[in-house]
C-alpha positions, 0 to 999 in steps of 0.5 A: 175428708174422713180417714176411710175417703183419705186412705183411698185418695193416699190409695188412688195418689199411689197409682197415679204417682206410679204412671209417671216414668222415666227411662233410665241411660241403661234402657230400663224404665222406672217410676219417676217418683217415690212416694214417701207421705201424703199430707191430708192437712196442705193437700201435698205429696212428699216424695222422692224423685229418681231422674233427679237424683232422688231430690226431695220434692212436695207436689200439691193435689187436689182429692174430690167424692163425685157421683162418678167416685173419687177423683184425685189430680196431682199439679205437678206443674206447682211441685217444689223442692224441699229439705228432706229433713222437713219431712215429718213423717213417711207412711212408705218405707224406704229402703235406700239398700234396696234401692242401691241394690236395684239399680246396680243389678240393672246397670251392670246387666246393660247392654254392653254392644250399645254402651260399653262398645260406645265407650271402648270404641271411643277410648280406642279412638282416643287412645290412637289419636293420642298414639300417634301424637305422641309418634311424631313427638317422639319423631322430633326429639329424636331429630332434636338429639340427633342435632344435639349430639351433631352439636355437642361432637363439634363443640367438644372438637371446638373446645379441643382445638382451642384448648390445643391452640392456647398450650401451643401458643404458650410452647411458642413463646418460650420457644425462641428463648428456651428453643435448646434447652433439653429439658424444655425440648423433652417437654415439648415432644412429650407435652399432654394436651389433657392437661389444664392450660392453668397446669402447662403454664405452671409447668413451663413456668418452673421450666423457665425458672430451671431454664434461667438459673442454669443460665445464671450459674454459667455466666451467661447471663448477668443476672443481679440478685437483687429481687426486683418486685414486678408490677402489673401497670407500667412502672419503675419497676418494669421499666428497671426490668426492662434495662437490666433483662432485655424486654423479651425476658422481662414481659415472660417474668412478668407473665409467669411470676409466681 
């Protein structure tokens, strides 16, 4: 195949390849292939496939000279992918910048009423669904917060009543012994329930200590000056305290021992 005939083959191939088109999602129609070169030796066309992301492909062709003229058949059925780096040379000049500008311009001019409005409608529907879910979730959260508020109020009331009951029990445990003691009576009248149980217990213990000291000084009780150890488990020391002071005082000494 001489140079003149090969040039005609290339021209024929370019015309045939231009007939192969595809419709882009924008509605525009483009040529499917960008011919880079025609290899005379291997009888193949090297091209870029626009529709498939500008993949490099090799397409065989057959050219023959007949009485009716030059006949060229492009064999798309045996088209194969290839690495773009494997292309030895290109007769065509492919300008990537111009290609990008062309596609970008066409996309920007895409029919807004068909594409953008569809997307807007889809997004609006999803937004309405999401809004509904959020409203339902907020309603459930509000219900839970209401239940939690009631529970917290009831728990605070319960804890306050329990706290008061424990303090009242501490007072009652001393009322029989110190009911007429002025310091104890004044403390009971002005008792501060906001204090911790430990604080109340310590203050009552101090009052009881003063009460015992006053009674001992007045001779109402026959307390010995000898310190008798108090232990938590029942033993000889506890027995000695019971025998000396009686079971009620011994119990108080055990509970409120410093």
